[in-house]
C-alpha positions in Angstrom: -27.3 69.6 30.7 -24.3 71.9 30.0 -22.7 72.5 26.1 -19.2 71.2 25.5 -16.6 73.0 23.6 -14.1 71.0 23.9 -14.6 67.1 23.3 -11.3 64.4 23.8 -11.0 60.6 25.0 -7.7 59.8 26.4 -8.3 55.9 27.2 -9.1 53.7 30.5 -8.0 55.6 33.7 -7.4 52.6 35.1 -4.7 51.7 32.4 -7.1 48.1 30.2 -7.0 48.0 27.1 -10.5 50.2 25.7 -11.9 49.1 22.2 -14.3 51.9 21.4 -15.6 54.2 23.8 -19.2 56.1 23.7 -18.2 59.8 25.4 -20.6 60.5 27.5 -22.3 63.4 27.0 -24.7 64.2 23.6 -25.3 67.7 23.5 -23.5 70.2 21.8 -22.3 73.7 19.7 -21.0 74.3 16.5 -17.8 76.1 16.9 -16.2 73.4 19.7 -13.1 71.2 19.3 -13.0 67.9 18.3 -9.3 65.8 19.3 -8.5 63.0 18.1 -5.8 61.5 19.4 -3.3 58.7 17.5 -4.7 55.6 16.5 -8.2 56.6 17.2 -11.2 57.6 15.1 -14.7 59.5 15.9 -17.5 58.7 14.3 -20.8 61.0 14.9 -24.5 58.7 15.2 -27.6 60.6 15.1 -31.2 58.3 15.3 -28.9 55.0 15.5 -27.3 56.3 11.7 -23.3 56.0 11.1 -23.0 59.8 9.9 -19.4 61.9 10.1 -16.5 60.4 10.8 -12.9 62.1 11.9 -9.1 60.4 11.7 -6.2 61.7 14.4 -5.9 65.6 15.0 -7.6 68.3 16.4 -11.5 69.3 14.7 -13.3 72.2 15.3 -17.1 71.6 14.7 -18.6 73.1 12.0 -21.4 72.7 9.7 -18.4 72.5 7.0 -17.2 69.6 7.6 -20.2 67.9 9.8 -22.0 67.6 6.6 -23.9 64.4 7.0 -24.8 65.4 10.2 -25.7 68.9 9.0 -28.1 67.7 6.7 -29.9 65.4 8.7 -30.5 68.1 11.5 -30.7 71.4 9.5 -28.4 73.7 11.2 -27.4 76.9 10.7 -24.4 78.2 9.6 -22.3 80.2 12.0 -22.4 80.9 16.3 -22.7 78.9 18.7 -25.6 77.0 17.3 -26.2 73.5 20.0 -26.8 70.1 18.8 -26.9 66.7 19.6 -24.9 63.3 18.3 -23.8 60.3 19.9 -19.6 60.1 19.8 -17.7 57.0 19.8 -14.3 56.7 20.2 -12.7 53.6 18.4 -9.0 52.3 18.9 -7.3 51.7 15.9 -4.1 50.5 17.1 -3.4 46.5 16.3 -3.9 43.8 19.3 -2.1 41.0 18.9 -2.5 39.1 21.8 -5.8 37.7 20.9 -6.2 33.6 22.1 -8.1 30.8 20.5 -8.0 27.5 20.6 -10.4 24.4 19.5 -13.2 24.4 22.0 -13.0 20.0 21.5 -11.4 17.6 19.5 -11.6 16.8 15.9 -11.5 13.8 14.6 -8.9 13.4 11.7 -8.0 10.6 9.7 -3.6 9.9 9.8 -2.8 9.5 6.2 0.8 7.6 6.9 -0.7 5.3 9.8 -4.0 4.6 9.0 -5.6 6.2 12.5 -8.4 8.4 13.6 -7.0 10.5 16.0 -8.3 13.3 18.2 -6.8 16.6 17.6 -6.8 20.1 19.0 -6.1 23.2 18.4 -4.6 26.9 19.8 -3.0 29.7 18.7 -2.9 33.8 19.2 -3.5 36.2 16.5 -3.9 40.1 16.3 -6.8 42.6 15.2 -7.4 45.8 13.8 -10.3 47.6 13.6 -10.4 48.8 9.7 -13.4 50.2 8.7 -15.4 52.2 11.8 -18.2 53.3 10.0 -18.6 49.4 9.2 -18.1 47.7 12.7 -19.8 50.0 15.4 -23.0 49.3 13.0 -22.6 45.8 12.6 -20.8 44.6 15.6 -20.9 47.1 19.3 -25.1 48.7 18.0 -25.4 45.4 20.1 -23.7 46.3 22.8 -25.4 48.4 25.7 -24.1 51.7 26.4 -21.6 51.4 23.3 -18.0 51.7 26.1 -16.5 48.1 25.7 -13.3 48.5 27.4 -12.1 44.7 26.8 -11.7 43.2 23.9 -13.4 40.4 24.9 -16.1 41.1 22.3 -14.1 39.6 19.5 -13.4 36.5 21.2 -17.6 36.2 21.5 -18.1 37.6 17.6 -15.4 35.6 16.0 -13.9 32.7 18.3 -17.1 30.7 17.3 -15.5 31.3 13.6 -12.1 30.5 14.0 -13.0 27.5 15.4 -15.6 26.0 12.4 -12.6 27.1 10.6 -9.8 25.8 11.7 -11.1 21.9 12.2 -11.6 22.2 8.3 -8.7 23.6 7.3 -6.4 21.1 9.5 -8.4 18.6 8.6 -8.2 19.3 4.7 -4.6 20.7 4.8 -3.4 16.8 6.3 -5.2 15.4 3.4 -4.4 16.9 0.1 -1.0 17.4 1.6 -0.4 14.0 2.6 1.2 14.6 6.0 1.4 12.6 9.1 -0.1 14.5 12.6 3.3 13.4 14.1 5.3 15.7 11.9 2.5 18.3 10.9 5.2 20.8 13.7 7.0 21.6 10.8 4.0 22.4 8.8 3.1 24.8 11.0 3.8 28.1 9.1 2.6 26.8 6.3 -0.5 26.1 8.3 -1.1 29.4 10.0 -0.6 31.5 6.6 -3.4 29.1 4.8 -5.9 29.7 8.0 -5.4 33.4 8.4 -6.2 33.6 4.9 -9.3 31.6 5.2 -10.5 33.5 8.0 -10.0 37.1 7.3 -12.5 37.7 4.4 -15.2 36.6 7.3 -13.6 39.3 9.3 -13.7 42.1 6.5 -17.5 41.4 6.4 -17.2 43.2 10.0 -14.8 45.6 9.6 -12.3 44.2 11.5 -8.8 43.2 9.4 -6.4 40.2 11.4 -2.7 41.4 11.7 -1.6 37.7 12.0 -2.6 34.0 12.4 -0.3 31.8 14.7 -1.1 28.2 14.9 1.2 27.8 17.8 0.3 23.8 19.1 -1.8 21.1 17.4 -1.6 18.2 20.0 -3.6 15.5 20.6 -5.4 13.5 24.4 -3.3 11.1 25.8 -5.1 8.2 24.5 -4.2 8.7 21.2 -0.3 9.6 21.5 -0.6 6.3 23.4 -2.3 4.9 20.7 -0.2 6.7 17.7 3.6 5.4 19.7 2.0 2.0 19.4 1.5 2.2 15.5 4.7 3.5 15.4 6.5 1.3 17.5 4.5 -1.7 14.7 6.1 0.4 11.7 9.6 0.6 13.0 9.9 -3.2 13.6 8.6 -3.8 10.6 10.9 -1.2 8.9 13.6 -2.7 10.9 13.2 -6.6 9.8 12.5 -5.9 6.4 12.6 -8.6 3.7 13.6 -11.3 6.3 10.4 -10.8 7.9 8.0 -11.8 5.2 10.4 -14.2 4.1 10.2 -16.1 7.9 6.0 -15.4 8.0 6.4 -17.1 4.3 8.6 -20.3 5.3 6.1 -20.7 8.2 3.0 -21.1 6.1 4.5 -23.4 4.3 5.8 -25.3 7.2 2.0 -26.0 8.0 1.0 -26.3 4.8 3.6 -29.8 4.0 2.4 -30.9 7.9 -1.0 -30.9 5.3 -2.1 -33.3 2.4 -4.5 -32.8 0.3 -6.3 -29.4 -0.3 -7.1 -28.9 3.1 -3.3 -28.2 4.2 -3.4 -25.7 1.2 -7.2 -24.0 1.9 -5.4 -24.3 5.8 -2.3 -22.3 4.6 -4.3 -19.6 2.4 -5.8 -18.5 6.0 -1.8 -17.8 6.8 -1.0 -15.9 3.9 -2.6 -12.4 5.0 0.5 -11.0 5.3 0.3 -8.5 3.4 1.8 -7.3 -0.2 5.6 -7.3 0.9 4.8 -11.6 0.6 3.9 -11.9 -2.1 7.0 -13.0 -4.3 7.9 -15.4 -2.0 4.8 -16.9 -1.4 4.7 -17.1 -5.7 7.5 -18.0 -6.1 7.4 -20.9 -3.0 4.0 -21.9 -4.8 5.5 -22.3 -8.1 8.1 -24.5 -7.2 5.4 -26.7 -5.4 2.8 -27.2 -7.9 4.6 -30.1 -9.2 4.1 -31.5 -6.1 1.4 -30.9 -4.2 -1.6 -34.2 -4.7 0.4 -34.9 -8.0 0.7 -39.1 -8.6 3.6 -41.4 -9.0 4.4 -41.2 -13.1 2.3 -43.7 -15.0 4.3 -46.3 -17.5 1.8 -44.6 -21.0 2.9 -47.7 -23.4 0.9 -49.8 -21.1 -2.3 -47.8 -21.5 -2.2 -46.4 -24.4 -1.1 -47.7 -28.5 0.5 -45.7 -31.2 -0.9 -45.6 -34.2 0.9 -46.7 -37.2 -0.2 -44.1 -39.4 0.4 -40.6 -37.9 1.3 -42.0 -34.3 -1.4 -40.5 -32.2 -1.5 -42.4 -28.8 -4.7 -44.4 -28.1 -6.3 -46.0 -25.8 -5.4 -49.3 -25.1 -9.4 -50.2 -25.8 -9.9 -48.3 -29.0 -10.3 -49.8 -32.4 -9.7 -47.0 -34.7 -7.2 -44.2 -34.2 -9.0 -41.1 -32.9 -6.9 -38.5 -34.9 -6.6 -39.9 -38.2 -9.0 -42.9 -38.0 -6.2 -45.6 -39.1 -7.1 -49.2 -37.1 -5.2 -49.7 -34.3 -5.0 -53.8 -35.0 -1.9 -55.8 -35.6 -2.3 -57.9 -38.6 -0.6 -61.0 -37.9 -0.4 -63.8 -40.9 -1.6 -68.1 -40.8 1.7 -70.0 -40.4 -0.4 -72.5 -42.7 -2.1 -70.5 -45.5 -0.4 -66.8 -45.0 -3.5 -65.6 -44.8 -4.2 -61.9 -42.2 -5.5 -63.2 -39.4 -5.6 -60.4 -35.8 -3.2 -60.2 -33.2 -3.9 -62.9 -30.7 -6.3 -65.1 -32.9 -6.2 -68.8 -32.0 -7.2 -69.9 -35.2 -7.0 -68.7 -38.8 -10.2 -67.5 -39.8 -9.5 -68.8 -43.9 -8.2 -72.2 -43.3 -8.8 -73.6 -39.7 -5.6 -73.9 -38.8 -4.0 -73.7 -35.2 -2.1 -70.7 -34.6 0.5 -69.2 -31.7 3.6 -71.6 -30.4 3.6 -75.0 -29.3 6.7 -75.6 -26.8 8.9 -78.8 -27.8 8.1 -81.6 -24.3 12.7 -82.2 -25.0 13.8 -79.0 -25.3 11.1 -76.4 -23.8 12.2 -74.4 -27.5 9.2 -72.5 -28.3 8.5 -73.1 -32.1 5.6 -72.9 -34.4 2.1 -73.7 -34.1 2.5 -75.5 -37.3 5.6 -77.2 -37.1 5.6 -81.4 -36.4 8.6 -81.8 -35.3 10.9 -79.3 -32.5 13.1 -76.5 -34.9 15.8 -76.9 -32.1 16.5 -80.7 -31.4 14.3 -82.4 -34.1 12.2 -83.9 -30.8 8.9 -84.2 -32.5 6.5 -81.7 -31.1 
């Protein structure tokens, strides 16, 4: 193979974009001119090792400007000394029209409507080679022939990373920002910046930098759109009805309660109270008002079922002989008509003198007389 004294690459003749080009010859001589165009870099390889790197300009190859290669092959000084090496041209321009998109929808819970939705994300990003040596050794070395005419190699290596990171970032962003998926469009600029910062470090590990990163669209499958529309419609209805809705629901429950008797009605009405916390004020007030009316009997005449202690006024049962509070006797004491001896109320005869107690009814006028009277106190007729 002829020795080359001029080395140059002007890009693809068919006009296609290129990323890396391996120069077709591997035989060179000291004194050859290496021409590197603007936005290019040229990297020498020998034995699988990345050696000397050249930026834009015209470089005359000598042992002085290929020190690493010179040391490896032990080139003599001066003269047209031949040597073999591989030269890779790297395109340093930015490619701004790289597309990305999630391969399948990923699930995200909408924090406002509490609905799990399948989310898809799409966008565009731009890349540039920031470290030619790192990029060639870690990525391009695996490409047959070393020629990469398109940026497909970037997509094949990094789109999987982008998909994984985007799913994590979008779900986390929505959760921590408490943003509904319906409103996410207004946050696409901020979300794009967050995504770029998150994935840029991984790109840099391979000598690639992200020039920009855009999240252009976040959308949902048609079935999830309908589900979200239904949730939105229900929420709008509740917002319009407001307190009137909850008040009407509470009245419906109380009507049902009134139609039932006893505790069973209350239990059934309780089932209907699953109307949300918004109804609690109405329900609480209504039950408070109803508390005195549910399962209550007509008020009793306490004087007929109790008797008051003459000492402390405590109400006791009529069957009690002594006060439950102070121990005072609850028996009413009367005096005998004949001997004035004290006898319990209701006694028919005096326990001391044996005289009959109670009253005598006059046969003439009907007047009630003492049991000891011989004559009526009203008419004087004999009792």
